C-alpha positions as CSV (number, residue, x, y, z in Angstrom):
1,M,0.0,0.0,0.0
2,T,1.0,3.6,-0.4
3,E,2.3,5.1,2.8
4,L,0.0,7.8,4.2
5,P,1.6,11.2,4.6
6,D,1.3,12.1,8.3
7,V,-1.3,14.8,7.6
8,A,1.2,17.5,7.0
9,L,3.2,16.3,4.0
10,T,5.4,13.4,5.0
11,R,6.3,14.5,8.4
12,R,7.7,12.1,11.0
13,S,5.1,9.9,12.7
14,L,3.5,11.6,15.7
15,L,4.3,9.9,19.0
16,R,1.6,11.2,21.2
17,S,-2.0,10.8,22.0
18,I,-5.4,12.5,22.0
19,A,-5.5,15.7,20.1
20,I,-7.3,17.0,17.1
21,V,-4.3,17.0,15.0
22,S,-3.2,19.7,12.7
23,G,-3.7,19.3,9.2
24,L,-2.6,18.9,5.8
25,A,-0.2,21.2,4.2
26,A,-2.1,23.9,2.3
27,V,-1.2,22.9,-1.2
28,P,-4.3,23.0,-3.5
29,G,-5.0,19.5,-4.8
30,L,-2.6,17.8,-2.4
31,A,-3.6,14.2,-2.1
32,V,-3.5,12.5,1.3
33,A,-4.5,9.0,0.3
34,C,-4.0,5.4,1.2
35,E,-5.4,2.1,-0.1
36,S,-5.6,-0.5,2.6
37,P,-7.6,-3.8,3.0
38,E,-6.8,-3.9,6.7
39,P,-8.4,-1.8,9.5
40,A,-6.4,1.0,10.9
41,T,-5.4,-0.9,14.0
42,G,-4.1,-3.9,12.2
43,G,-7.1,-6.2,12.5
44,P,-7.3,-9.7,14.0
45,A,-4.4,-11.0,12.0
46,G,-2.0,-13.0,14.3
47,A,-4.6,-14.5,16.6
48,A,-3.4,-18.0,17.3
49,K,-6.8,-19.4,17.9
50,S,-10.2,-18.2,19.0
51,L,-11.7,-18.3,22.5
52,D,-15.5,-18.5,22.5
53,V,-16.1,-15.7,25.0
54,L,-13.8,-12.8,26.1
55,K,-14.6,-11.5,29.6
56,V,-13.7,-7.9,30.3
57,A,-14.0,-5.8,33.5
58,L,-14.4,-2.0,33.1
59,P,-13.7,0.3,36.1
60,S,-17.0,2.2,35.8
61,S,-20.6,1.9,34.7
62,L,-21.9,3.6,31.6
63,G,-25.1,5.7,31.4
64,S,-25.1,5.6,27.6
65,L,-23.4,3.7,24.8
66,D,-23.4,6.8,22.6
67,A,-20.0,8.5,23.0
68,S,-21.4,11.7,21.6
69,K,-23.8,11.9,24.6
70,E,-21.4,10.7,27.3
71,A,-17.9,11.2,26.0
72,G,-16.0,9.3,28.7
73,I,-13.0,7.1,27.8
74,M,-14.9,4.0,28.9
75,N,-17.7,4.8,26.5
76,Y,-15.2,4.8,23.7
77,V,-13.8,1.5,24.9
78,V,-17.2,-0.1,24.3
79,A,-18.3,1.9,21.3
80,L,-15.2,1.4,19.2
81,L,-15.7,-2.4,19.1
82,C,-19.0,-1.7,17.3
83,Q,-18.5,1.6,15.4
84,E,-15.9,3.2,13.2
85,A,-15.0,6.6,11.8
86,L,-14.0,7.8,8.4
87,V,-10.3,7.8,9.4
88,G,-8.5,6.0,12.2
89,V,-5.4,6.3,14.4
90,G,-2.4,4.1,13.8
91,R,-0.3,2.6,16.5
92,D,2.2,5.4,16.2
93,G,-0.5,8.1,16.4
94,S,-0.6,8.8,12.7
95,L,-3.8,9.3,10.6
96,Q,-4.9,6.0,8.9
97,P,-7.7,4.9,6.6
98,S,-10.8,3.3,8.1
99,L,-14.3,3.7,6.4
100,A,-12.6,6.1,4.1
101,E,-10.1,4.2,2.1
102,S,-8.6,7.4,0.8
103,W,-9.1,11.1,1.0
104,T,-7.9,14.3,-0.7
105,R,-7.7,17.9,0.4
106,K,-8.8,19.7,-2.8
107,D,-8.1,23.2,-1.5
108,A,-7.7,25.0,1.8
109,T,-11.3,24.3,2.9
110,T,-12.4,21.2,1.0
111,Y,-11.9,17.5,2.0
112,V,-13.1,14.7,-0.2
113,Y,-13.4,11.1,1.2
114,A,-13.7,8.0,-0.9
115,I,-15.9,5.6,1.1
116,R,-14.7,2.0,1.3
117,Q,-16.9,-0.4,-0.8
118,G,-18.4,-3.6,0.4
119,V,-18.9,-2.5,4.0
120,T,-22.1,-3.4,5.8
121,F,-23.5,-2.4,9.2
122,S,-24.0,-5.2,11.7
123,D,-27.7,-5.3,10.8
124,G,-26.7,-6.3,7.3
125,T,-27.5,-3.1,5.4
126,P,-24.8,-1.6,3.2
127,L,-22.8,1.5,4.2
128,T,-23.5,4.4,1.9
129,A,-22.2,7.9,1.5
130,D,-25.6,9.1,2.7
131,D,-25.1,7.2,6.0
132,V,-21.8,9.0,6.5
133,V,-23.5,12.4,5.8
134,A,-26.3,11.6,8.3
135,S,-23.7,10.6,10.9
136,L,-21.7,13.8,10.4
137,D,-24.9,15.9,10.5
138,L,-25.7,14.6,14.0
139,H,-22.9,16.8,15.2
140,A,-22.6,19.5,12.6
141,R,-26.2,20.6,12.3
142,K,-27.3,23.9,13.8
143,G,-28.4,23.5,17.4
144,S,-26.8,20.1,17.9
145,T,-26.4,19.1,21.5
146,S,-23.8,16.4,20.7
147,A,-20.6,16.4,22.8
148,F,-18.8,16.4,19.4
149,A,-20.5,19.5,18.1
150,Y,-17.6,21.8,18.9
151,A,-15.4,19.9,16.4
152,Y,-17.8,20.7,13.6
153,A,-18.5,24.4,14.3
154,N,-16.3,25.4,11.3
155,V,-18.2,23.1,8.8
156,K,-20.1,24.9,6.1
157,K,-21.4,22.0,4.1
158,I,-21.5,18.2,4.1
159,E,-22.7,16.4,1.0
160,A,-22.6,13.0,-0.7
161,S,-20.7,14.1,-3.8
162,G,-21.0,10.6,-5.4
163,P,-22.3,7.1,-4.6
164,A,-19.2,6.4,-2.5
165,E,-17.9,9.9,-1.9
166,V,-18.4,12.5,0.8
167,T,-17.2,16.1,0.6
168,I,-16.9,18.4,3.6
169,T,-16.5,22.1,3.0
170,L,-15.2,24.3,5.8
171,K,-16.1,28.0,6.4
172,R,-12.4,28.8,6.8
173,P,-9.1,26.8,6.8
174,D,-8.5,24.7,9.9
175,A,-5.2,22.9,10.2
176,S,-6.7,20.5,12.7
177,F,-9.7,19.4,10.8
178,A,-8.0,16.4,9.2
179,W,-8.4,14.6,12.5
180,T,-12.1,15.6,13.1
181,P,-13.7,12.6,11.3
182,S,-11.6,10.1,13.4
183,P,-12.9,8.1,16.4
184,G,-12.5,10.9,18.9
185,T,-15.4,12.9,17.3
186,L,-17.1,10.6,14.8
187,M,-18.9,7.3,15.1
188,V,-20.6,6.3,11.8
189,T,-24.1,4.8,11.9
190,S,-26.9,4.5,9.4
191,R,-29.4,7.2,8.5
192,K,-32.3,4.8,9.0
193,F,-31.0,3.9,12.5
194,I,-30.8,7.6,13.3
195,E,-34.3,8.3,12.1
196,V,-35.9,5.3,13.8
197,S,-34.0,5.6,17.1
198,G,-33.8,9.4,17.6
199,D,-32.9,10.3,21.1
200,G,-32.9,6.7,22.1
201,I,-29.5,6.0,20.5
202,G,-27.2,4.7,23.2
203,T,-30.0,3.5,25.5
204,P,-30.7,-0.1,26.5
205,T,-33.6,-0.1,24.0
206,A,-32.0,1.3,20.8
207,K,-28.3,0.6,21.7
208,I,-25.9,1.6,18.9
209,L,-25.3,0.4,15.3
210,G,-22.1,0.4,13.4
211,T,-19.8,-1.3,10.9
212,G,-17.3,-2.7,13.5
213,P,-16.4,-6.3,14.4
214,Y,-19.1,-6.5,17.1
215,R,-22.7,-5.5,17.8
216,V,-24.4,-4.8,21.1
217,T,-27.0,-7.4,22.1
218,E,-27.7,-6.3,25.6
219,F,-27.0,-3.2,27.7
220,A,-27.7,-2.7,31.4
221,P,-26.4,0.7,32.4
222,D,-25.6,-0.3,36.0
223,S,-24.3,-3.8,35.2
224,H,-23.0,-4.9,31.8
225,V,-22.8,-4.8,28.0
226,T,-22.9,-8.0,25.9
227,L,-21.4,-8.0,22.4
228,E,-21.8,-10.6,19.6
229,R,-19.4,-10.9,16.7
230,N,-20.3,-9.3,13.4
231,D,-19.2,-12.0,11.0
232,A,-19.6,-9.6,8.1
233,W,-17.0,-7.1,9.3
234,W,-14.9,-5.8,6.4
235,G,-11.7,-6.2,8.5
236,G,-12.1,-10.0,8.8
237,K,-13.5,-12.4,11.4
238,A,-12.9,-11.2,14.9
239,P,-11.4,-13.8,17.3
240,Y,-14.2,-14.0,19.9
241,R,-17.8,-15.0,19.3
242,R,-19.0,-12.9,22.3
243,I,-17.5,-10.3,24.6
244,D,-19.0,-9.9,28.1
245,I,-18.2,-6.5,29.6
246,D,-19.0,-6.1,33.2
247,F,-18.9,-2.8,35.1
248,V,-16.8,-3.3,38.2
249,P,-15.9,0.1,39.8
250,E,-14.4,-1.3,42.9
251,E,-10.7,-2.0,42.5
252,S,-10.4,-4.9,44.9
253,T,-13.4,-6.6,43.3
254,R,-11.7,-6.5,39.9
255,L,-8.6,-8.0,41.4
256,L,-10.6,-10.8,43.0
257,A,-12.4,-11.4,39.7
258,M,-9.1,-11.9,37.9
259,R,-7.8,-14.1,40.7
260,G,-10.9,-16.3,40.4
261,G,-10.7,-16.6,36.7
262,S,-13.9,-14.8,35.9
263,V,-12.2,-12.0,34.0
264,D,-9.8,-12.2,31.0
265,V,-9.0,-8.5,30.7
266,A,-9.2,-5.8,33.3
267,L,-8.7,-2.1,32.5
268,N,-7.4,0.7,34.7
269,V,-5.2,-1.4,37.1
270,P,-4.5,1.0,40.0
271,A,-0.8,2.0,40.3
272,E,-0.6,0.9,43.9
273,Q,-2.0,-2.5,43.0
274,I,0.2,-3.3,40.0
275,D,2.5,-5.6,42.0
276,Q,-0.5,-7.6,43.4
277,W,-1.9,-8.0,39.9
278,K,1.5,-9.1,38.6
279,G,1.7,-11.7,41.4
280,L,-1.4,-13.5,40.2
281,P,-0.5,-16.8,38.4
282,G,-0.4,-16.3,34.6
283,V,-1.5,-12.7,34.7
284,E,0.4,-10.2,32.6
285,V,0.1,-6.5,33.3
286,K,1.0,-4.1,30.4
287,A,1.6,-0.5,31.1
288,A,2.4,2.4,28.7
289,S,2.0,6.1,28.5
290,D,-1.5,6.8,27.4
291,R,-0.9,10.5,26.7
292,S,-3.6,11.3,29.2
293,L,-3.7,14.5,31.1
294,V,-5.0,15.1,34.6
295,T,-5.3,18.8,35.5
296,L,-7.0,21.0,38.0
297,A,-9.3,23.5,36.2
298,F,-10.3,26.8,37.9
299,N,-13.6,28.4,36.7
300,T,-12.3,31.9,35.9
301,A,-15.9,33.2,35.5
302,K,-16.9,32.3,39.1
303,K,-15.9,33.9,42.3
304,P,-13.5,33.6,44.0
305,W,-11.8,31.7,41.2
306,D,-11.9,34.7,39.0
307,D,-9.1,36.1,41.2
308,V,-5.7,35.0,39.8
309,H,-4.2,35.2,43.4
310,V,-6.7,32.4,44.4
311,R,-5.7,30.3,41.5
312,R,-2.0,30.8,42.2
313,A,-2.6,30.0,45.9
314,V,-4.1,26.6,45.0
315,A,-1.6,25.9,42.3
316,H,1.2,26.4,44.9
317,A,-0.5,24.1,47.3
318,V,-0.4,21.1,45.0
319,D,2.5,18.7,45.7
320,R,2.8,17.1,42.2
321,E,6.0,15.3,42.9
322,G,4.5,13.9,46.1
323,I,1.4,12.7,44.2
324,L,3.5,11.0,41.6
325,R,5.4,9.1,44.3
326,S,2.6,8.3,46.8
327,V,-0.5,8.0,44.6
328,L,0.9,6.9,41.2
329,R,3.9,5.0,42.5
330,G,6.0,6.5,39.7
331,H,3.6,5.4,37.0
332,G,3.3,8.7,35.2
333,R,5.1,12.1,34.9
334,V,4.6,15.5,36.5
335,A,2.7,17.6,33.9
336,T,4.3,21.0,33.4
337,T,1.7,22.1,30.8
338,L,-1.3,20.7,29.0
339,T,0.5,18.9,26.2
340,D,2.8,16.0,26.6
341,P,6.3,16.8,25.1
342,A,6.1,13.6,23.0
343,Q,3.1,15.1,21.1
344,W,5.1,17.5,19.1
345,G,6.8,15.1,16.7
346,G,6.9,16.5,13.2
347,V,5.7,19.9,14.4
348,L,8.6,21.2,16.5
349,G,12.0,19.7,16.9
350,E,13.2,18.2,20.3
351,A,15.4,21.2,21.1
352,E,12.7,23.7,20.4
353,V,10.2,21.7,22.5
354,E,12.7,21.6,25.3
355,N,13.2,25.4,25.2
356,L,9.5,26.0,25.0
357,Y,8.8,23.9,28.1
358,A,11.6,25.6,30.0
359,S,9.9,29.0,29.3
360,I,6.4,28.0,30.6
361,P,5.7,29.5,34.1
362,Q,5.4,27.0,36.9
363,Y,3.8,27.1,40.3
364,G,5.8,24.7,42.3
365,F,4.7,23.2,45.7
366,D,5.3,26.0,48.2
367,L,2.8,26.6,51.0
368,A,4.5,29.9,52.0
369,K,3.9,31.2,48.6
370,A,0.3,29.8,48.7
371,R,-0.4,31.7,51.9
372,A,1.0,34.9,50.4
373,E,-1.1,34.6,47.3
374,L,-4.2,33.9,49.3
375,A,-3.5,36.9,51.5
376,A,-3.3,39.1,48.4
377,S,-6.6,37.8,47.1
378,S,-10.2,38.9,47.5
379,V,-10.7,36.2,50.1
380,P,-7.7,36.5,52.4
381,G,-9.5,34.7,55.2
382,G,-10.1,31.6,53.0
383,F,-13.3,30.0,51.6
384,A,-14.9,26.6,51.0
385,D,-15.7,24.7,47.8
386,V,-16.3,21.1,46.5
387,L,-14.1,19.1,44.2
388,T,-15.6,15.9,42.6
389,Y,-13.9,13.0,40.9
390,P,-15.2,10.0,38.9
391,N,-15.5,6.6,40.6
392,S,-13.5,5.2,37.7
393,G,-10.5,7.2,38.8
394,P,-9.7,6.6,42.5
395,Q,-6.2,7.9,41.9
396,L,-7.8,11.3,41.2
397,G,-9.6,11.1,44.5
398,R,-6.5,10.3,46.4
399,A,-4.6,13.2,44.7
400,A,-7.5,15.5,45.6
401,L,-7.4,14.5,49.2
402,T,-3.7,15.4,49.4
403,L,-4.5,18.8,47.9
404,A,-7.4,19.3,50.4
405,E,-5.1,18.5,53.3
406,N,-2.6,21.1,52.1
407,L,-5.3,23.7,51.5
408,K,-6.6,23.3,55.0
409,G,-3.3,24.6,56.2
410,I,-3.7,27.9,54.4
411,G,-7.4,28.4,55.2
412,I,-9.2,26.9,52.3
413,T,-11.7,24.0,52.9
414,L,-12.1,21.7,50.0
415,E,-14.6,18.9,50.2
416,V,-13.6,16.0,48.0
417,K,-16.5,13.9,46.7
418,E,-16.7,10.7,44.6
419,V,-19.5,10.6,41.9
420,P,-20.4,8.2,39.2
421,L,-18.5,8.7,35.9
422,E,-21.6,9.8,34.0
423,Q,-22.5,12.4,36.6
424,W,-19.0,13.7,36.7
425,I,-19.0,14.1,32.9
426,A,-22.4,15.8,32.9
427,E,-21.1,18.3,35.6
428,L,-18.1,19.2,33.6
429,G,-20.3,20.2,30.8
430,K,-22.4,22.5,32.9
431,H,-19.4,24.8,33.9
432,A,-21.2,25.6,37.2
433,S,-18.6,24.6,39.7
434,G,-15.6,26.6,40.8
435,I,-12.9,23.9,40.7
436,Y,-12.7,20.7,38.6
437,L,-10.5,17.8,38.0
438,G,-10.1,17.3,34.2
439,W,-9.1,13.9,32.9
440,Y,-8.4,13.7,29.2
441,F,-7.2,10.9,26.9
442,A,-5.7,11.4,23.5
443,T,-7.5,10.0,20.5
444,T,-5.3,11.6,17.8
445,G,-1.7,12.6,17.3
446,D,-1.9,16.4,17.2
447,P,-0.3,18.7,19.9
448,A,-3.1,21.2,19.4
449,E,-5.9,19.0,20.8
450,Y,-5.8,19.8,24.5
451,I,-4.6,23.3,23.8
452,Q,-7.4,24.3,21.5
453,Q,-10.1,22.6,23.5
454,L,-9.0,23.9,26.9
455,L,-7.7,27.4,26.1
456,N,-9.6,28.8,23.1
457,G,-12.2,31.4,24.2
458,A,-14.6,30.1,21.6
459,A,-14.9,26.9,23.5
460,T,-16.4,28.5,26.7
461,G,-20.1,28.2,27.7
462,V,-22.3,25.2,28.6
463,N,-21.1,22.0,27.0
464,G,-17.9,23.8,25.8
465,T,-14.6,22.1,26.2
466,N,-13.0,25.1,27.9
467,I,-14.1,24.1,31.4
468,A,-12.1,26.9,33.0
469,E,-14.2,29.5,31.1
470,Y,-10.9,31.0,30.2
471,A,-11.2,33.8,27.6
472,N,-8.0,35.7,27.0
473,A,-8.3,37.5,23.7
474,E,-4.5,37.3,23.0
475,V,-4.4,33.6,23.6
476,T,-7.5,32.9,21.5
477,G,-6.0,35.0,18.7
478,L,-2.8,32.9,18.7
479,L,-4.9,29.7,18.7
480,D,-7.1,30.9,15.9
481,E,-4.0,31.9,13.9
482,A,-2.6,28.4,14.5
483,K,-5.7,26.7,13.3
484,T,-5.6,28.5,9.9
485,G,-1.9,28.2,9.4
486,T,-0.4,25.7,7.0
487,D,3.2,25.6,8.1
488,D,3.7,23.1,10.9
489,T,6.6,24.8,12.5
490,A,4.9,28.2,12.5
491,R,1.8,26.6,13.9
492,G,3.7,24.8,16.6
493,R,5.3,28.1,17.7
494,L,1.9,29.8,17.9
495,L,0.6,27.0,20.1
496,G,3.7,27.2,22.3
497,E,3.3,31.0,22.7
498,A,-0.4,30.4,23.7
499,L,0.7,27.9,26.3
500,V,3.2,30.3,27.8
501,K,0.8,33.3,27.9
502,A,-2.0,31.2,29.4
503,A,0.2,29.8,32.1
504,G,0.6,33.2,33.5
505,D,-3.1,33.4,34.1
506,V,-3.3,30.0,35.7
507,P,-6.7,28.8,34.4
508,Y,-5.4,25.2,34.9
509,Q,-2.8,23.6,37.1
510,P,-1.7,20.5,35.2
511,L,-1.0,17.6,37.6
512,W,0.3,14.6,35.6
513,W,0.6,12.9,32.3
514,G,-0.7,9.4,32.8
515,E,0.2,5.8,32.2
516,A,-2.4,3.1,31.6
517,A,-2.1,-0.4,33.0
518,T,-4.3,-3.2,31.7
519,A,-4.2,-6.8,33.1
520,F,-4.5,-9.8,30.8
521,G,-5.5,-13.1,32.3
522,P,-3.7,-16.4,31.8
523,G,-5.4,-17.3,28.5
524,V,-5.0,-14.0,26.6
525,G,-2.5,-11.3,25.7
526,T,-1.5,-8.8,23.1
527,G,1.7,-8.1,21.2
528,E,0.9,-4.4,20.8
529,F,0.1,-2.1,23.7
530,G,0.6,1.6,23.6
531,P,-1.1,5.0,23.7
532,Y,-3.7,4.2,21.0
533,F,-4.5,0.6,21.9
534,F,-8.1,1.4,22.8
535,V,-8.7,3.9,20.0
536,G,-10.1,1.3,17.6
537,P,-11.4,-2.3,17.6
538,W,-9.0,-3.3,20.4
539,A,-10.4,-6.8,21.1
540,T,-9.2,-7.9,17.6
541,E,-5.7,-7.4,18.9
542,I,-6.1,-9.7,21.9
543,T,-4.8,-13.2,21.1
544,T,-4.8,-16.5,22.9
545,R,-1.6,-17.4,24.8
546,S,-0.7,-20.7,26.3
């Protein structure tokens, strides 16, 4: 097959994670195309033999199977076994073919996708260009309440320009748009399913429909999801007839389930339990940077968080190195800004990235400075607030408790509360709280993703991705210029300048860049495990081992 240029001419493969990657070089008529009979993640090739049923334990329950309604990472883990996007993400973070077998950027604002032929949905109906248009319209139409709508705000027109061709026209150039129709912000379904199911998509009644290797046969939001193999999948026959996914939020319960042999795969192994999991006979724990970001977010539109001295006080009260040692047990890295340094491959060189990160203002752990900042604020006597974290991320809760203890010493009372994942996601979208924990996972390979989503002033407001309600005109101007730029190096420098300027305002205090650990039971394993393992039909990569 023809090697796919890495979205911006043939730049070096991106090493990173979730971001809405920058785009194609602005050369009219530049073709970015690839013919491939295999799915983007490599497909089921290499499976030694098939097990009948794969048993999986997820660390949280799901309220919806529709990732565009409840865009948590575990929703993607389930949905991407059943649904696919126009383009996919390769193991190295590069853009790859999926339901679009090739695509071309005709000019600065026009993208044409050639739809793969012979693909059917799991209900047996053929995939058409009209189905793709309907799926895109779910998010791009005016007034859409989809969690993905922000990614399509710049879309002017979507049309089936041929029986197997879809053309997307933008209002203005956007260097990141090439990544938009990837799994992070697109799950293709059929027009008929949309029309029949309506708001019921993702519920136990309607479930979801896609072209992937599995289909949902049963969904109980507080209990489990059952998937059956789609034998007509274009990527080949998946290795397991059925996948049973149970929701098991309690860490020790997942451990006991693996010990008892009732689980083959368990996600989100806690850092402090990794040695216990590794000690189980035949169990293999695989850990890798997942390019995730955990950050405190301060609502700059809500008192007293609109006071930069309050934000600095709390930032100085976070012992990030201590959290890395005691909570994460070294499984992660202290985050000095939003974007992981490894995400800049092909955009900025290593030396320039190093210089950029050295210039970003930091608020190190210093309780004396925290007290001084609070004394200079509008609430020198302190105040009280609530910080929630999802039940699927106990490490976030433990980190929050260490922060609360430190804040108590300077006069701030922070109540830390655990809530269900779906509630936590919904609360993030409301932008009603004063302080949040943000937990993000990379689904593309572009350094701009976290930066644009969290710092651009256009992303504020209810359901906006800018949960800090941060609106600095200069920063937004830099980010808008970066979006329309076509030179990667220039774009990278604009993004870097925005990071430096925003850090001075402290809308966020980044905590750590994460590492994911997944346990594979005695009967299964995988040869490939990295940042993008779950950004695709991951179960097809799990093989039987003796």
